C-alpha positions in Angstrom: 74.9 -39.4 -1.2 76.6 -38.1 -4.2 77.7 -40.9 -6.5 75.4 -43.5 -5.3 73.4 -45.5 -7.9 70.1 -44.0 -9.0 67.0 -45.8 -7.4 68.7 -46.6 -4.1 66.8 -45.9 -0.9 68.8 -43.5 1.3 67.7 -42.8 4.8 69.1 -40.1 7.0 68.1 -39.7 10.5 67.3 -36.1 11.6 65.0 -36.6 14.6 62.0 -38.7 13.1 62.5 -37.5 9.6 63.2 -40.1 6.7 64.3 -38.9 3.3 63.7 -41.2 0.5 65.2 -40.7 -3.0 62.7 -42.1 -5.6 63.7 -43.9 -8.7 63.9 -41.5 -11.9 63.0 -42.6 -15.3 65.6 -41.3 -17.9 63.9 -40.7 -21.4 65.7 -39.6 -24.6 65.3 -36.1 -25.7 63.3 -36.9 -28.9 60.6 -38.7 -26.7 60.3 -35.7 -24.4 59.9 -33.4 -27.5 57.2 -35.7 -29.0 55.4 -35.8 -25.6 55.4 -32.0 -25.3 54.2 -31.7 -29.0 51.3 -34.1 -28.4 50.3 -32.3 -25.2 50.3 -28.9 -26.9 48.4 -30.3 -29.9 45.8 -31.8 -27.7 45.2 -28.6 -25.9 44.9 -26.5 -29.1 42.3 -29.0 -30.5 40.3 -28.8 -27.2 40.5 -25.0 -27.2 39.2 -25.0 -30.7 36.3 -27.3 -29.8 35.4 -25.0 -26.9 35.5 -21.7 -29.0 34.1 -22.6 -32.4 33.0 -19.0 -33.2 36.5 -17.6 -32.7 38.0 -20.3 -34.8 35.6 -19.8 -37.5 36.2 -15.9 -37.5 39.9 -16.5 -37.4 39.8 -19.0 -40.4 37.6 -16.6 -42.4 39.8 -13.6 -41.7 43.0 -15.5 -42.8 41.3 -16.8 -46.0 40.0 -13.3 -46.9 43.5 -11.7 -46.3 45.1 -14.3 -48.5 42.7 -13.9 -51.3 42.0 -10.0 -51.2 44.7 -8.4 -49.0 44.1 -5.5 -46.6 41.2 -4.1 -48.6 39.3 -7.5 -48.2 39.4 -7.0 -44.4 38.6 -3.3 -44.2 35.6 -3.3 -46.5 33.6 -5.8 -44.5 34.4 -4.1 -41.2 33.2 -0.7 -42.7 30.0 -2.2 -44.0 29.3 -4.1 -40.8 29.8 -0.8 -38.8 27.3 1.1 -41.0 24.8 -1.7 -40.8 25.1 -1.8 -37.0 24.7 1.9 -36.8 21.5 1.8 -39.0 20.2 -1.2 -36.9 20.7 0.7 -33.7 19.1 3.7 -35.0 16.0 1.9 -36.2 15.5 -0.6 -33.5 17.9 -0.2 -30.4 16.2 -2.9 -28.2 16.7 -5.8 -30.8 20.2 -4.3 -31.6 21.3 -4.8 -27.9 19.6 -8.3 -27.7 21.1 -9.8 -30.8 24.3 -7.7 -31.7 25.8 -5.5 -29.0 24.7 -7.5 -26.0 26.4 -10.8 -26.9 29.6 -9.2 -28.2 29.9 -7.0 -25.0 29.1 -10.1 -22.8 31.7 -12.2 -24.3 34.3 -9.4 -24.1 33.5 -8.7 -20.4 33.5 -12.4 -19.6 37.0 -12.7 -20.8 38.7 -9.4 -19.9 36.7 -8.3 -16.6 35.2 -11.1 -14.9 37.3 -14.2 -15.7 40.5 -12.3 -14.9 39.4 -11.7 -11.2 37.1 -14.5 -10.8 39.4 -16.8 -8.6 40.2 -13.7 -6.3 36.7 -12.5 -6.0 35.2 -16.0 -5.0 37.9 -16.6 -2.6 37.6 -13.2 -0.9 33.8 -13.4 -0.7 34.1 -16.8 1.0 32.4 -18.7 -1.9 35.3 -21.2 -2.6 35.7 -24.5 -1.0 38.5 -26.9 -0.3 37.9 -30.4 -1.5 40.5 -33.2 -1.5 43.3 -30.7 -0.7 42.3 -28.6 -3.7 40.5 -25.3 -4.0 37.2 -25.5 -6.0 35.3 -22.4 -7.4 31.8 -21.8 -8.6 31.9 -21.9 -12.3 31.1 -18.7 -14.4 29.1 -20.1 -17.3 28.2 -16.9 -19.3 27.8 -13.1 -19.1 24.8 -11.4 -20.7 24.8 -7.6 -21.2 22.3 -4.9 -21.9 22.3 -1.1 -21.9 22.9 -1.0 -18.1 23.3 -4.5 -16.6 25.6 -7.5 -16.6 23.9 -10.7 -15.6 26.5 -13.5 -14.7 25.3 -17.1 -14.8 27.1 -19.0 -12.1 27.0 -22.7 -11.5 27.2 -23.4 -7.8 29.3 -25.9 -6.1 27.8 -29.1 -4.6 26.6 -28.1 -1.2 26.0 -24.5 -1.9 22.6 -22.9 -1.9 21.5 -19.4 -3.4 21.4 -18.2 0.1 25.2 -18.4 0.4 25.4 -16.0 -2.7 22.6 -13.8 -1.2 24.4 -13.2 1.9 27.5 -12.2 -0.1 25.6 -9.8 -2.4 27.1 -6.6 -1.2 30.7 -8.1 -1.2 30.1 -9.4 -4.8 29.2 -5.9 -5.9 32.3 -4.2 -4.6 34.5 -7.1 -5.6 33.7 -6.4 -9.2 33.9 -2.7 -8.9 30.1 -1.9 -8.7 27.8 -0.4 -6.1 24.6 -2.5 -6.7 24.3 -6.2 -7.2 21.4 -8.7 -6.7 21.2 -12.5 -6.8 18.3 -14.2 -8.5 17.5 -17.9 -8.5 15.7 -17.7 -11.9 16.5 -15.8 -15.1 15.8 -12.1 -14.3 14.7 -11.4 -17.9 11.1 -12.1 -18.9 10.0 -14.8 -21.3 9.4 -13.3 -24.8 6.1 -13.6 -26.4 6.4 -15.3 -29.9 4.0 -15.2 -32.8 2.4 -18.1 -34.7 3.6 -20.2 -37.6 6.6 -22.5 -37.6 9.2 -19.9 -36.9 7.4 -18.8 -33.7 7.0 -22.5 -32.7 10.7 -22.9 -33.3 11.5 -19.9 -31.2 9.3 -21.0 -28.4 11.2 -24.3 -28.2 14.5 -22.3 -28.0 13.0 -20.2 -25.2 11.8 -23.3 -23.2 15.4 -24.5 -23.2 16.9 -21.0 -22.4 14.4 -20.6 -19.6 14.3 -24.3 -18.3 14.6 -24.8 -14.5 18.2 -25.0 -13.3 18.4 -25.4 -9.6 22.3 -25.5 -9.7 22.5 -22.0 -11.2 22.2 -18.5 -9.8 22.2 -15.3 -11.7 24.2 -12.3 -10.3 22.9 -9.0 -11.7 25.6 -6.2 -11.5 24.6 -2.6 -12.4 27.2 -1.5 -14.9 25.6 2.0 -15.7 23.1 3.4 -13.1 20.1 4.5 -15.4 18.1 5.7 -12.3 20.0 8.9 -11.7 17.9 10.7 -14.3 14.4 12.0 -13.2 11.6 9.9 -14.7 9.0 12.1 -16.6 5.3 11.4 -16.2 3.9 8.5 -18.2 1.3 9.1 -20.7 -2.3 8.8 -19.2 -4.0 5.6 -20.7 -7.6 6.2 -21.8 -8.7 2.9 -20.2 -6.5 1.8 -17.4 -5.3 -1.8 -17.4 -5.6 -2.6 -13.6 -3.2 -5.5 -14.1 -0.3 -3.4 -15.6 -0.4 0.2 -14.5 2.8 1.9 -15.7 4.6 3.6 -12.6 8.3 3.5 -12.9 11.5 2.7 -14.9 13.6 -0.3 -14.1 17.4 -0.6 -14.0 17.3 -2.2 -17.4 15.2 0.7 -18.8 12.1 -1.2 -19.0 8.8 0.0 -17.6 7.8 -1.5 -14.2 3.9 -2.1 -14.1 1.9 -2.3 -10.9 -0.6 -5.2 -10.7 -3.5 -3.3 -8.7 -6.3 -5.6 -9.3 -7.4 -7.6 -6.2 -4.5 -6.4 -4.0 -3.5 -3.7 -1.5 -0.4 -1.7 -1.7 1.9 -0.6 1.2 4.6 2.1 0.5 7.3 2.5 3.2 9.9 5.2 3.1 11.6 7.8 5.3 10.6 11.4 5.0 11.6 13.2 1.8 12.2 9.8 0.0 9.6 10.1 -2.7 6.4 8.6 -1.3 4.5 11.3 -3.1 6.0 10.2 -6.4 4.6 6.7 -5.9 1.1 7.9 -4.9 0.9 10.7 -7.7 2.2 8.2 -10.3 -0.6 5.7 -9.4 -3.1 8.5 -9.5 -2.0 9.6 -12.9 -2.1 6.0 -14.2 -5.8 5.7 -12.9 -6.8 9.2 -14.3 -8.5 8.1 -17.4 -10.7 5.7 -15.3 -11.4 8.5 -12.9 -12.7 10.7 -15.7 -14.9 8.0 -17.2 -16.2 6.8 -13.9 -14.6 3.5 -13.9 -12.5 4.3 -10.7 -13.4 6.2 -7.6 -10.5 7.7 -5.5 -11.2 8.1 -1.8 -8.3 10.0 -0.3 -7.3 10.5 3.2 -4.5 13.1 3.8 -3.9 13.5 7.7 -1.3 16.2 7.0 -4.1 18.8 6.4 -4.2 18.4 2.6 -0.6 19.5 2.0 0.0 16.4 -0.3 -3.3 15.8 -2.0 -5.1 19.2 -2.1 -3.8 19.9 -5.6 -5.8 16.9 -7.0 -9.1 17.6 -5.2 -11.3 17.7 -8.4 -10.2 14.0 -9.1 -11.3 12.6 -5.8 -14.8 11.3 -5.1 -14.1 11.6 -1.3 -11.5 13.5 0.4 -10.7 14.0 4.2 -7.8 16.0 5.4 -8.6 17.8 8.7 -11.1 15.9 10.6 -10.3 12.5 12.1 -14.0 11.9 12.6 -14.5 12.4 8.8 -11.6 10.0 8.1 -13.2 7.4 10.3 -16.6 8.0 8.5 -14.9 7.5 5.1 -13.4 4.2 6.2 -16.8 3.1 7.7 -18.5 3.8 4.5 -15.9 1.9 2.6 -16.8 -1.0 4.7 -20.5 -0.7 3.9 -19.7 -0.7 0.2 -17.7 -3.9 1.0 -20.6 -5.5 2.7 -23.1 -4.7 0.0 -20.8 -6.1 -2.7 -20.1 -9.3 -0.8 -24.0 -9.8 -0.4 -24.5 -9.0 -4.1 -21.5 -10.9 -5.7 -21.6 -14.0 -3.5 -22.0 -17.1 -5.6 -21.5 -15.2 -8.7 -17.8 -14.3 -9.2 -14.8 -14.5 -6.9 -13.1 -11.4 -8.1 -14.8 -8.0 -8.7 -14.6 -6.7 -12.4 -14.8 -2.7 -12.5 -17.4 -1.1 -14.5 -18.9 2.4 -14.6 -21.9 1.1 -12.8 -19.8 -0.8 -10.2 -16.5 1.1 -10.2 -13.2 0.2 -8.5 -12.8 2.0 -5.1 -9.2 2.8 -4.1 -8.8 4.3 -0.6 -5.6 6.2 -0.7 -4.1 7.0 2.8 -1.0 9.2 3.3 0.9 9.0 6.5 -1.2 6.1 7.9 0.7 6.1 11.2 -1.4 9.3 12.0 -4.5 7.0 12.1 -3.1 3.8 13.7 -0.5 5.0 16.2 -0.5 8.7 16.7 -4.1 9.5 17.1 -4.7 10.6 20.8 -8.5 9.6 20.8 -8.3 5.9 21.8 -11.9 5.0 20.7 -11.6 6.7 17.4 -8.2 4.9 16.7 -9.9 1.6 17.6 -12.7 2.3 15.2 -10.3 3.2 12.3 -8.3 0.1 13.1 -11.5 -2.1 12.9 -12.4 -0.5 9.6 -8.9 -0.9 8.1 -8.7 -4.6 9.2 -11.9 -5.4 7.4 -10.9 -3.6 4.3 -7.5 -5.2 4.1 -8.6 -8.8 4.8 -11.9 -8.7 2.7 -11.8 -5.8 0.3 -9.4 -7.0 -2.3 -11.9 -9.4 -4.0 -14.8 -7.0 -4.1 -13.0 -4.1 -5.6 -12.4 -1.9 -2.5 -8.6 -1.6 -2.3 -6.4 0.2 0.1 -3.1 2.0 -0.9 -1.2 3.4 2.1 2.0 5.1 2.9 3.9 5.5 6.1 7.5 6.2 7.4 7.8 3.6 10.3 6.7 0.0 9.2 7.1 -1.5 12.7 4.2 -3.6 14.0 3.6 -1.2 16.9 2.7 1.5 14.3 1.0 -0.8 11.6 -0.3 -3.9 13.3 -1.8 -5.3 10.1 1.3 -4.9 7.9 1.1 -8.4 6.8 -2.3 -7.9 5.1 -0.7 -5.9 2.3 0.3 -8.3 -0.4 2.1 -5.6 -2.5 4.8 -3.6 -0.9 7.2 -0.9 -2.1 10.4 0.0 -0.2 11.7 3.5 -0.8 14.6 4.9 1.2 14.7 3.5 4.8 16.6 4.6 8.0 17.5 1.1 9.3 18.4 -2.1 7.9 15.9 -4.1 9.8 13.1 -2.0 8.2 14.0 -3.4 4.8 12.7 -6.9 5.8 9.7 -5.4 7.5 8.4 -3.9 4.2 9.6 -6.5 1.6 9.6 -9.5 3.7 12.3 -11.6 5.3 15.6 -11.9 3.5 14.8 -9.1 1.1 18.0 -7.2 2.1 20.2 -10.2 1.7 18.8 -10.5 -1.8 20.0 -7.1 -2.7 17.3 -4.6 -1.5 19.6 -2.2 0.2 16.9 0.4 0.8 18.7 1.7 3.9 21.8 2.7 1.8 20.0 5.0 -0.6 22.1 8.1 -1.6 20.6 11.6 -1.2 19.8 12.0 -4.7 17.7 8.9 -4.9 14.2 10.5 -4.3 11.7 8.2 -5.7 14.1 5.3 -6.1 12.9 2.1 -4.4 12.7 -1.7 -4.5 9.8 -3.7 -5.6 9.1 -7.4 -6.0 8.4 -9.0 -9.4 5.2 -11.0 -9.6 5.6 -14.6 -8.5 9.3 -14.2 -7.2 10.7 -13.0 -4.0 13.6 -11.3 -5.8 13.7 -7.4 -5.5 14.1 -5.1 -8.4 15.3 -1.5 -8.1 13.1 1.3 -10.0 12.5 5.0 -10.0 8.9 6.3 -10.0 7.9 9.3 -12.2 7.9 12.8 -10.8 4.9 15.0 -11.2 5.4 18.8 -10.6 2.8 21.0 -9.0 2.0 22.2 -12.5 1.6 18.7 -13.8 -0.8 17.8 -11.0 -3.0 20.9 -11.5 -3.2 20.2 -15.2 -4.0 16.5 -14.7 -6.8 17.4 -12.0 -8.4 19.9 -14.4 -8.3 17.5 -17.4 -9.4 14.4 -15.6 -11.8 15.6 -12.9 -14.1 13.1 -11.4 -17.7 13.1 -12.5 -20.2 15.1 -10.5 -22.0 12.1 -9.3 -18.8 10.2 -8.3 -19.5 10.5 -4.5 -22.9 8.9 -4.9 -21.6 5.4 -4.8 -23.0 5.1 -1.3 -26.5 5.4 -2.6 -26.3 1.6 -3.3 -26.0 0.9 0.3 -28.8 3.3 1.3 -26.6 6.2 2.6 -25.5 9.4 0.8 -22.1 10.7 1.6 -21.6 13.9 3.7 -19.0 16.5 3.1 -16.1 17.0 5.7 -17.2 19.5 8.4 -15.7 22.9 8.1 -13.3 23.9 11.0 -14.6 26.9 13.1 -13.1 28.6 16.1 -15.5 26.6 18.4 -14.7 23.3 16.8 -11.0 23.8 17.0 -11.1 24.7 20.6 -9.3 21.8 22.6 -11.8 20.1 24.9 -10.2 19.0 28.1 -10.2 15.2 28.6 -12.0 13.8 31.7 -9.6 13.0 34.5 -9.9 10.6 37.2 -9.9 12.0 40.8 -6.5 12.0 42.1 -5.5 11.3 45.6 -3.0 9.3 47.9 -2.3 5.8 46.8 -3.8 3.5 49.6 -4.6 -0.1 49.7 -8.2 -1.1 49.0 -8.7 -2.7 52.7 -7.9 0.8 54.1 -9.9 2.7 51.7 -13.0 0.6 52.5 -12.5 1.3 56.3 -12.2 5.1 55.6 -15.4 5.0 53.4 -17.3 3.0 56.3 -16.3 5.6 58.8 -17.3 8.3 56.6 -20.7 6.8 56.2 -21.1 6.3 60.1 -20.3 10.1 60.5 -22.7 11.3 57.9 -25.6 9.2 59.2 -27.6 10.9 62.1 -27.9 9.0 65.4 -31.6 7.9 65.8 -31.1 6.2 69.1 -31.5 9.6 71.1 -29.8 13.1 71.6 -26.9 14.2 73.9 -27.5 13.8 77.7 
């Protein structure tokens, strides 16, 4: 084939293979050089259009160097460093939002994530093949704060957020992190702007930034775990805000607030995982209202008072040793519910707490002891009936239930779905995460079954209005903190008289004596051989004939 004219079609038979030599177009060297120069120039212009800030800084740097030399470059850098240090010292939040966050985000976008993006998307099975080419989700931007990296990613056509949620754990380890979550909306909150034309302009910018983008998902990676440190108790508000009670610290170092008004709260967590931290943090946030009479705490501690006995002065009602007293407490809460329903019907739809009509919060620790493990069947049914009424009808009239348990299965807690607000601490099984937080919560990043041993009081909660979980750590109160709080914020003397409005005064829990603690044997059915009913009827008939005297005459 060597020496044949260029453009001739040559066929060689090797099985069924045909080899065709295409025609080649020969260009002079100067035309090739001009083409390459035009190509490189076009790419350079396009890069400048895509990176105007880098271009502007580069032009200014060169101009300053040409006019003032090295001193002209060093002086602005030193002044900018000093200004940044003062800014961070005076207001670190705005410094991260407007200075350090954007700079660090741009750096990590280029150096960390873009460098391994193709490999990570391919290995996590998020790439697709279209027309014999591999297409990847597009990394739009990276936003950073003190602890988190938020990746804005445009999905491919045909992808859904569920595809990324199923790969949450793989994405975390693909980028060298332990925790990651996928959000369908921006995870940060919409800022509150002031009035005037500046506030109006900022609101327009926020409306554009927080616009609905169905084709974009947000991957949150924990760069620095801020929840390793123990959270100290929060200050006690004089008048508690029932729509925003401070209980925990989020991963982004912001405070997580519980919306308690008109809701019930379920806390699920294995033993020694910090359920007490959640309950005592809630009690502390309500302490100001307890002392003023705005809140009544009715506490049930089936563990004999081992958890809540320290705070007894704060509780209007307290039952810890007698299950009959616990059932009476729940029955009386139902009576308060009925009285308020009759009084508020046609007036309001949601109860507003006042000192004359306070908020009643029924706190139950180890709820499974009342709903599953109680041996007295009649008493267990009575407790279940009262809890069902409180959970289904009590939120609107200001009779709320806050319950903690270890096993969230329906066999243990049949009315689990009646708790609108749920908190998942460390759990023992992956399936329990969805039982507490709802279906799909674990796929969205709530890995409550993988909590390390140090993570006591660390759990996952749901943000208001979104199904996306957030990882938080609740404050820790020592025994000394609890005793001091109970002495300072004791409930009023007449706190237990709330039942007077329904015509019944409360009774104290009966004291345990030796006679009352003696175990009473349960009645047993007579035991005997297992016989069919037909044979038992015959035997009973013969027994009756034998016992009946013969009236027809004596023996002959």
